[in-house]
C-alpha positions in Angstrom: -32.0 -13.9 -20.1 -30.6 -14.4 -16.6 -28.5 -17.7 -15.9 -30.3 -19.4 -12.8 -28.0 -22.0 -12.4 -26.0 -20.3 -9.2 -29.3 -19.6 -7.7 -30.2 -23.6 -8.1 -26.8 -24.2 -6.7 -27.5 -22.1 -3.5 -31.0 -23.8 -3.0 -29.6 -27.2 -3.3 -26.8 -26.4 -0.6 -28.1 -27.4 3.1 -27.7 -24.8 5.5 -24.6 -26.6 7.2 -22.9 -26.4 4.0 -23.8 -22.5 3.3 -22.6 -21.7 6.9 -19.3 -23.6 6.3 -18.5 -21.5 3.3 -19.5 -18.1 5.0 -17.5 -19.0 7.9 -14.6 -20.0 5.4 -15.0 -16.6 3.9 -14.9 -15.0 7.2 -11.8 -16.7 8.2 -9.9 -15.8 4.8 -11.1 -12.1 5.7 -9.6 -12.1 9.1 -6.3 -14.2 8.2 -5.7 -11.3 5.9 -6.0 -8.9 8.4 -4.0 -10.6 10.8 -1.2 -11.0 8.5 -1.3 -7.4 7.9 -1.2 -6.3 11.6 1.6 -8.6 12.0 3.5 -7.0 9.2 2.8 -3.5 10.9 4.3 -4.9 14.2 7.2 -6.6 12.7 7.9 -3.9 10.1 7.5 -0.7 12.5 5.7 0.8 10.0 1.8 1.7 9.8 1.8 0.5 6.2 4.3 -2.0 5.6 3.3 -2.8 1.8 2.8 0.3 -0.7 2.3 0.4 -4.4 4.4 3.2 -6.6 1.6 5.3 -8.2 3.5 7.5 -10.4 6.7 7.3 -12.6 8.4 9.8 -10.6 11.0 7.3 -9.4 12.0 5.8 -12.6 14.2 4.0 -13.2 14.4 2.6 -9.8 10.7 1.8 -9.3 8.1 2.0 -12.0 4.3 2.7 -11.8 2.9 -0.4 -9.9 5.9 -1.8 -8.3 5.0 -3.1 -4.6 7.3 -1.9 -2.0 7.9 -3.4 1.2 8.8 -0.8 3.9 10.5 -0.8 7.6 10.2 2.1 9.6 12.3 1.6 12.8 12.6 4.7 14.8 16.3 4.1 15.8 17.7 3.7 12.6 18.9 7.0 11.3 17.8 8.5 7.9 20.5 8.9 5.3 21.2 10.7 2.0 20.2 8.6 -1.0 17.8 6.3 1.1 14.2 5.9 -0.7 11.5 6.8 2.1 7.7 7.0 1.5 6.1 10.0 3.4 3.0 11.7 3.9 2.0 15.3 3.8 -0.1 17.2 5.9 -3.6 17.8 4.1 -2.8 14.9 1.2 -4.1 11.7 1.2 -1.8 9.6 -0.7 1.9 8.9 0.6 4.8 9.8 -1.5 7.8 7.6 -2.6 11.1 9.6 -2.9 14.8 9.6 -2.3 16.3 11.6 0.3 18.5 14.2 -1.2 19.9 16.6 1.8 19.7 16.2 5.5 19.8 19.6 7.6 20.6 19.1 11.1 19.2 21.6 13.6 20.5 23.2 16.5 18.8 20.7 18.9 20.1 17.8 16.9 16.9 17.3 15.1 17.2 15.9 11.7 15.4 17.4 8.7 15.5 16.4 5.0 14.6 17.3 1.7 13.1 14.3 -1.0 13.6 14.7 -4.6 11.6 11.7 -7.1 14.5 10.3 -9.3 12.9 11.2 -12.7 11.7 14.7 -11.2 13.8 17.7 -12.4 13.4 19.8 -8.7 13.2 19.0 -5.3 9.8 18.2 -3.4 9.5 21.7 -1.7 6.7 22.4 -4.3 4.8 19.1 -2.9 5.4 19.9 0.7 2.8 21.7 2.9 2.7 25.7 2.4 5.8 27.2 4.5 7.4 23.5 5.0 11.0 23.5 3.5 12.0 20.2 5.1 10.4 16.8 6.2 10.8 15.7 9.8 11.0 12.0 10.9 7.5 12.2 12.0 6.4 12.5 8.3 7.8 9.5 7.5 5.8 6.3 6.8 8.6 3.9 6.0 11.5 3.3 4.0 12.0 1.1 1.0 13.6 -2.5 1.9 12.7 -4.5 -1.0 10.2 -4.4 -4.1 8.5 -6.7 -6.3 7.7 -5.3 -10.2 4.4 -4.4 -11.3 2.8 -6.8 -8.7 0.7 -3.6 -7.4 -0.6 -2.8 -11.0 -4.0 -4.7 -9.9 -4.3 -1.9 -7.1 -3.8 0.8 -9.6 -6.7 -0.9 -12.0 -9.1 -1.0 -9.5 -8.6 2.6 -8.3 -8.7 3.9 -11.7 -11.5 1.7 -13.0 -13.9 1.3 -10.0 -16.4 -1.3 -12.1 -13.2 -3.7 -12.6 -12.6 -3.5 -8.6 -16.4 -4.6 -7.8 -16.0 -7.3 -10.6 -13.0 -8.7 -9.0 -14.4 -8.7 -5.5 -17.5 -10.1 -6.6 -15.9 -12.8 -8.4 -13.6 -13.6 -5.2 -16.6 -13.7 -2.8 -18.5 -16.0 -5.1 -15.7 -18.3 -5.8 -15.1 -18.7 -1.9 -19.0 -19.2 -1.5 -19.3 -21.8 -4.3 -16.2 -23.7 -3.8 -16.2 -26.9 -2.2 -13.4 -28.7 -0.9 
């Protein structure tokens, strides 16, 4: 049997209250987007926050860790630095450590990466025929992290029903919550 208490509550709300709640929800969403865009500008990265999706960087980072990235173009990439890069033809960025640098004759730097927990370098992950990464492949460099906070993101991707339940719950909370 369905519980109609929520529907009765919505019916009792007058139009002004409902409009206020929808407006409040819109302000929360737009605030989140503004914060994200602001972080993009300040951090110089198209994706200033990423979640570690695999165990390839253990023990430095674990699955579910939330990384904060910067990507300032005038700051040179160094050996030992942890970078997040995107490979042509792949949708998901990779978080690995710079293993070696290679300076070309035109003074352009290329570099090779490897996961701390992997046995071999990343050349097998790169696009076919690609032996080195270039600066254009880098999304950002790890500057800080919060352990395991991103596990919620992983759960939402692994279990789509969980994602819809969480989003519906948040939406309902915002709509029926009275201040």
